[in-house]
C-alpha positions as CSV (number, residue, x, y, z in Angstrom):
1,M,-52.8,61.8,37.3
2,N,-49.0,62.1,37.3
3,Y,-47.5,60.5,34.6
4,T,-44.1,62.1,34.7
5,R,-41.1,59.8,34.4
6,A,-37.4,59.4,32.8
7,I,-37.1,60.1,29.0
8,S,-35.5,56.8,28.5
9,K,-39.0,55.1,29.2
10,V,-41.4,53.6,26.6
11,K,-44.8,54.8,26.9
12,I,-47.4,52.4,25.8
13,A,-51.5,52.7,25.9
14,W,-53.0,49.8,25.8
15,Y,-57.1,49.7,25.1
16,V,-59.0,46.5,26.3
17,T,-63.0,46.1,25.3
18,G,-64.9,45.3,28.5
19,H,-67.0,42.3,26.2
20,G,-66.9,40.2,29.2
21,F,-63.3,39.1,30.9
22,G,-61.3,37.1,28.3
23,H,-59.9,40.5,27.0
24,A,-58.6,41.2,30.1
25,T,-57.0,37.9,31.0
26,R,-55.3,37.5,27.5
27,T,-54.3,41.2,28.3
28,I,-52.7,40.3,31.6
29,A,-50.6,37.5,30.3
30,L,-48.9,39.2,27.7
31,V,-48.4,42.9,29.7
32,R,-46.8,40.2,32.6
33,E,-44.3,39.1,30.0
34,I,-44.0,42.5,28.4
35,L,-43.0,44.4,31.5
36,E,-40.6,42.0,33.2
37,K,-38.8,41.9,29.7
38,D,-38.5,45.6,29.3
39,P,-38.1,47.7,32.6
40,K,-38.4,50.8,30.8
41,I,-41.4,49.9,29.6
42,E,-44.7,51.5,31.1
43,I,-48.2,51.1,30.5
44,L,-51.5,53.2,30.1
45,I,-54.6,50.5,30.0
46,F,-57.9,52.2,29.3
47,S,-60.6,49.6,29.9
48,Q,-64.3,49.6,31.5
49,K,-64.9,49.8,35.0
50,K,-65.1,46.2,36.4
51,Q,-62.0,44.9,34.0
52,L,-59.9,47.9,34.5
53,N,-60.0,46.8,38.6
54,F,-59.4,43.4,37.9
55,I,-56.7,43.8,35.4
56,I,-55.0,46.4,37.6
57,K,-55.2,43.8,40.4
58,S,-53.9,40.9,38.9
59,L,-50.8,43.7,37.9
60,S,-50.2,45.0,41.4
61,K,-46.4,43.9,41.0
62,F,-45.9,46.1,38.4
63,K,-48.1,49.1,39.9
64,N,-45.4,51.7,39.6
65,R,-45.1,50.9,35.9
66,V,-48.8,50.2,35.2
67,F,-51.6,53.0,35.0
68,S,-55.4,53.2,34.1
69,K,-58.0,54.9,32.8
70,V,-61.7,53.9,31.7
71,N,-62.8,54.1,29.1
72,S,-66.2,55.3,28.9
73,R,-67.2,54.4,25.5
74,D,-67.3,50.5,24.1
75,I,-68.9,48.3,22.1
76,G,-70.3,45.1,23.7
77,L,-72.0,41.9,23.3
78,H,-75.5,41.8,24.8
79,L,-77.6,39.3,25.9
80,K,-81.5,37.8,26.1
81,S,-80.6,34.5,27.2
82,F,-77.0,32.2,27.1
83,D,-77.2,32.2,23.2
84,E,-79.8,35.0,22.4
85,P,-78.1,38.4,21.0
86,D,-80.4,41.2,22.5
87,V,-80.1,42.8,19.6
88,E,-82.5,46.4,20.2
89,K,-79.6,46.9,23.1
90,M,-76.5,46.1,20.5
91,E,-78.1,48.7,17.8
92,T,-78.6,51.0,20.9
93,N,-75.3,50.5,22.2
94,L,-73.7,50.6,18.5
95,N,-75.0,54.5,18.2
96,D,-74.4,55.7,21.3
97,Y,-70.8,54.6,20.6
98,L,-70.7,56.2,16.8
99,S,-72.6,59.5,18.2
100,Y,-69.6,60.0,20.6
101,V,-66.8,58.4,19.0
102,N,-65.2,61.9,18.0
103,E,-66.0,63.5,21.5
104,T,-64.2,60.4,23.1
105,T,-61.3,60.4,20.7
106,I,-60.4,64.2,21.5
107,N,-60.5,63.5,25.3
108,E,-58.3,60.4,25.2
109,A,-55.8,61.8,23.0
110,T,-55.5,64.2,25.5
111,I,-54.9,61.9,28.3
112,L,-52.4,59.8,26.0
113,K,-50.7,63.2,25.0
114,E,-50.1,63.6,28.8
115,F,-48.8,60.3,29.3
116,E,-46.4,60.7,26.5
117,A,-47.5,57.4,24.9
118,Q,-45.4,56.0,22.1
119,F,-47.6,53.4,21.1
120,I,-50.9,51.9,20.9
121,V,-52.6,48.4,21.2
122,S,-56.0,47.5,20.8
123,D,-58.2,44.7,22.1
124,C,-60.2,45.5,20.0
125,V,-61.4,48.9,20.6
126,P,-62.1,50.4,17.3
127,H,-61.5,53.8,17.7
128,A,-57.7,53.4,19.6
129,F,-56.5,53.7,16.1
130,V,-58.3,57.5,15.0
131,A,-56.4,58.3,18.5
132,A,-53.2,57.0,17.4
133,N,-54.1,58.8,14.0
134,T,-54.4,61.7,15.8
135,L,-51.5,61.5,17.4
136,G,-49.1,60.4,14.7
137,I,-48.2,57.4,16.6
138,K,-47.8,53.8,15.8
139,S,-50.9,51.5,16.7
140,L,-51.5,47.3,17.2
141,L,-55.0,45.1,16.5
142,L,-54.2,42.7,18.5
143,T,-57.3,40.1,18.7
144,N,-59.7,36.7,17.4
145,F,-62.2,38.8,16.3
146,T,-63.4,42.8,15.0
147,W,-66.6,44.1,16.1
148,I,-67.0,43.9,12.8
149,K,-67.8,40.2,12.8
150,M,-70.0,40.6,16.2
151,Y,-72.5,42.9,14.9
152,E,-73.0,41.0,11.4
153,G,-76.5,41.2,10.1
154,I,-76.8,44.3,12.8
155,L,-74.3,46.5,10.9
156,R,-75.3,48.8,7.9
157,K,-73.8,51.9,7.1
158,E,-72.0,51.8,10.3
159,Q,-69.9,49.2,8.9
160,T,-68.2,51.4,6.9
161,Q,-67.0,53.7,10.0
162,L,-66.3,50.7,11.8
163,R,-63.7,49.5,9.2
164,Q,-62.4,52.7,8.4
165,M,-61.3,52.9,12.2
166,Y,-59.9,49.7,12.4
167,N,-58.0,50.1,9.0
168,L,-56.1,53.0,10.8
169,A,-54.1,50.6,12.6
170,D,-50.3,49.9,11.4
171,Y,-50.0,46.3,12.7
172,F,-52.4,43.4,13.0
173,I,-51.8,40.1,15.2
174,Q,-54.3,38.1,14.1
175,L,-54.8,35.3,16.6
176,T,-56.2,31.9,15.9
177,P,-58.7,31.1,14.9
178,F,-59.5,34.6,12.9
179,Q,-61.5,34.5,9.7
180,E,-62.4,37.7,8.9
181,K,-62.0,39.7,5.3
182,I,-60.4,43.1,6.5
183,D,-57.5,44.6,4.1
184,L,-55.1,45.5,6.6
185,F,-50.9,44.9,6.2
186,P,-48.8,43.9,7.2
187,Y,-50.4,41.1,9.1
188,T,-49.2,37.8,11.5
189,K,-50.7,35.2,12.6
190,R,-50.7,33.5,16.0
191,G,-52.2,30.8,18.2
192,F,-53.1,30.5,21.5
193,Y,-51.3,32.0,24.8
194,C,-52.5,32.6,28.1
195,R,-51.4,33.0,32.1
196,D,-48.6,31.0,33.7
197,F,-50.3,28.5,35.3
198,S,-49.1,27.4,39.5
199,K,-49.0,24.0,39.7
200,E,-49.1,24.0,43.6
201,K,-52.0,26.3,43.6
202,A,-54.0,24.4,41.0
203,L,-52.6,20.9,43.4
204,E,-54.3,22.8,46.5
205,I,-57.2,23.4,44.7
206,R,-57.5,19.4,43.5
207,K,-56.6,18.2,47.2
208,R,-59.5,20.5,49.0
209,L,-62.4,19.5,46.5
210,L,-61.7,15.8,46.2
211,A,-61.5,15.4,49.9
212,N,-65.3,14.9,49.1
213,H,-66.0,14.2,45.5
214,E,-64.2,11.8,42.6
215,N,-63.7,14.3,39.6
216,I,-63.6,18.2,39.0
217,V,-65.2,19.7,35.8
218,Y,-64.9,23.0,35.3
219,F,-68.2,24.7,34.2
220,G,-67.3,27.9,31.9
221,M,-70.4,29.5,31.4
222,G,-69.4,32.9,31.8
223,M,-70.4,35.7,34.4
224,S,-73.9,36.8,33.0
225,V,-75.7,33.3,32.6
226,E,-79.3,33.3,34.2
227,Y,-79.3,30.4,36.6
228,S,-82.5,28.0,36.9
229,N,-83.6,25.1,38.2
230,D,-82.2,23.3,35.8
231,F,-78.6,23.9,37.1
232,K,-79.6,22.3,40.9
233,K,-81.0,19.6,39.3
234,F,-77.5,18.5,37.2
235,F,-75.2,19.3,40.2
236,D,-77.5,17.5,42.2
237,N,-77.7,14.5,39.7
238,N,-74.0,14.3,39.8
239,K,-72.9,14.8,43.0
240,K,-69.5,12.4,43.2
241,T,-68.8,15.7,41.1
242,A,-67.4,18.8,42.1
243,F,-68.1,21.7,40.0
244,I,-66.2,25.1,39.7
245,V,-68.2,27.7,38.4
246,P,-68.2,31.6,38.3
247,S,-67.9,33.5,41.3
248,S,-71.4,35.1,40.0
249,F,-73.0,32.0,40.4
250,P,-75.4,31.0,43.8
251,K,-74.6,28.2,46.0
252,I,-77.0,26.1,45.2
253,S,-75.9,22.4,46.0
254,N,-73.4,21.2,48.0
255,N,-71.2,19.9,45.2
256,C,-71.0,23.8,43.5
257,Y,-68.1,25.6,44.4
258,S,-68.1,29.3,42.8
259,I,-64.4,30.9,42.6
260,P,-63.6,33.2,44.8
261,I,-65.0,36.9,44.1
262,D,-61.5,38.2,44.7
263,E,-59.8,35.8,42.9
264,T,-57.5,36.9,40.0
265,E,-56.0,33.7,38.7
266,S,-58.8,31.4,37.6
267,Q,-56.7,29.5,34.9
268,N,-55.2,27.6,37.9
269,F,-58.7,26.5,38.5
270,V,-58.8,25.4,34.8
271,M,-55.7,23.4,35.6
272,A,-57.1,21.4,38.4
273,A,-59.9,20.2,36.9
274,D,-60.1,16.8,35.4
275,Y,-62.2,17.8,32.8
276,V,-63.8,21.5,31.6
277,I,-67.5,22.2,29.9
278,T,-67.6,25.7,28.8
279,K,-68.6,28.7,26.5
280,A,-66.2,29.1,23.5
281,G,-64.7,32.0,25.1
282,W,-61.4,32.7,23.5
283,S,-59.3,33.1,26.8
284,T,-60.7,29.9,28.8
285,V,-60.6,28.0,25.4
286,A,-57.2,28.7,25.1
287,E,-56.6,27.9,29.2
288,S,-57.8,24.7,28.5
289,L,-56.4,23.8,25.5
290,I,-52.8,24.5,26.9
291,A,-53.3,22.8,30.7
292,G,-54.4,19.2,28.2
293,K,-58.0,19.1,29.8
294,P,-60.4,17.0,28.3
295,M,-63.3,19.5,27.1
296,V,-66.4,19.9,25.0
297,V,-68.0,23.6,24.3
298,L,-71.1,25.1,24.8
299,N,-73.2,25.9,21.5
300,R,-74.1,29.7,21.4
301,K,-75.3,29.3,17.7
302,N,-76.0,33.1,17.2
303,I,-72.8,34.5,18.5
304,P,-70.2,34.7,15.0
305,E,-67.2,35.0,17.9
306,D,-68.3,31.2,19.3
307,I,-69.3,29.8,15.9
308,T,-66.0,30.7,14.3
309,T,-64.2,29.0,17.5
310,I,-66.2,25.8,17.7
311,G,-65.6,25.6,14.0
312,Y,-61.6,25.2,14.7
313,L,-62.2,23.7,17.6
314,K,-64.2,20.9,15.8
315,T,-61.2,20.2,13.2
316,L,-59.3,18.9,16.2
317,G,-61.7,16.8,17.6
318,I,-63.6,18.7,20.3
319,Q,-67.5,18.5,20.6
320,S,-69.9,21.1,21.1
321,I,-73.2,20.5,22.8
322,S,-76.1,22.6,23.6
323,L,-76.8,23.9,27.5
324,N,-79.9,22.2,27.5
325,K,-78.6,19.3,26.6
326,V,-75.5,19.2,29.1
327,L,-78.0,20.4,32.0
328,N,-80.2,16.8,31.1
329,S,-77.3,14.4,31.1
330,S,-74.8,13.0,33.5
331,V,-70.8,14.0,33.5
332,S,-69.9,10.9,32.3
333,E,-72.6,11.2,29.3
334,N,-70.4,13.6,27.5
335,S,-67.9,13.3,24.7
336,F,-65.1,15.0,26.0
337,K,-62.0,15.3,24.3
338,Q,-58.2,15.9,25.1
339,V,-55.7,18.0,23.1
340,N,-52.5,19.7,24.2
341,I,-51.1,22.3,22.3
342,S,-48.2,24.1,22.9
343,E,-48.5,28.0,23.8
344,D,-47.5,30.4,20.8
345,K,-44.3,32.4,22.7
346,E,-43.9,34.0,19.1
347,I,-46.7,36.5,19.8
348,L,-44.0,38.2,22.6
349,S,-41.5,39.0,20.7
350,D,-44.1,40.2,17.5
351,I,-45.3,42.6,20.0
352,L,-41.8,43.9,21.4
353,Y,-40.4,43.9,17.8
354,V,-43.2,46.6,16.8
355,I,-42.9,48.8,19.7
356,R,-39.2,49.0,19.4
357,N,-39.5,49.7,15.9
358,A,-42.4,51.8,15.9
């Protein structure tokens, strides 16, 4: 890759975990704003292949200022079912990550040096801070959780190793509802944000779906849920409702509408919905709250991130419900709660400030 640019350019490396697509979408939201506000900034993004392809496609407007590199090592959440972690696979993943982290850091430090990176942002890949420390450049941890929390109960001595990596960060932005004890200063607490909505596109989606249905539900179950006959029964029992589902969902009922696989702006489908039923993924929750959509969240009692987010949402009056209970009810039986919150625009100023003063 040729990264040669004028000296006046500000070059940022941005690590994005491959844990689902929520971290990718919230990265896209910020990077779009940053590149719009400062034409001198160029960004090299590290992520897993699927997420990286999605990010680069979403940032095609800035193709001459955005570069990409596949991050070959990452930590992840592995599931046996919708709400049951695959502990064995997670332990294997973690051991593999830690076994090769020094080699990974050396390889990526070489790439970062070639790119002439001046600052690193990580959401929330731990070894990014080791790379920054190796190169003597400043770094920012931006996240609503760390992998220390997500591997709670699985970690033993590895917890110390992960904590040491995170502690190398120079700045820390805690996204609501971060609830971990981590000794990182200075830190700033910030709220929810998301990609901009297109009201025009949302209205187009509504017009199309309401031609044959009375209302629309955005059903945010994630891309890795295993589908069964229970889903078909649920859709068939709610024929007056159009259900917007992930692109991975099979066409099992006439009122089931998958988001197109090449679609990058899924937030417009959230805006188009009358109601939202979703797992407690940070980005979908953020989009639903900012769009002011009546919602319920699906319980995943064994996922630390979800437990924290659901606990926060309950303080807003938003109820949680099991997936099984949803699939054995009608849409009208669910207790949807509408909450309007404003997007936290200060986070953009925070990031630009630390970049410019690094």
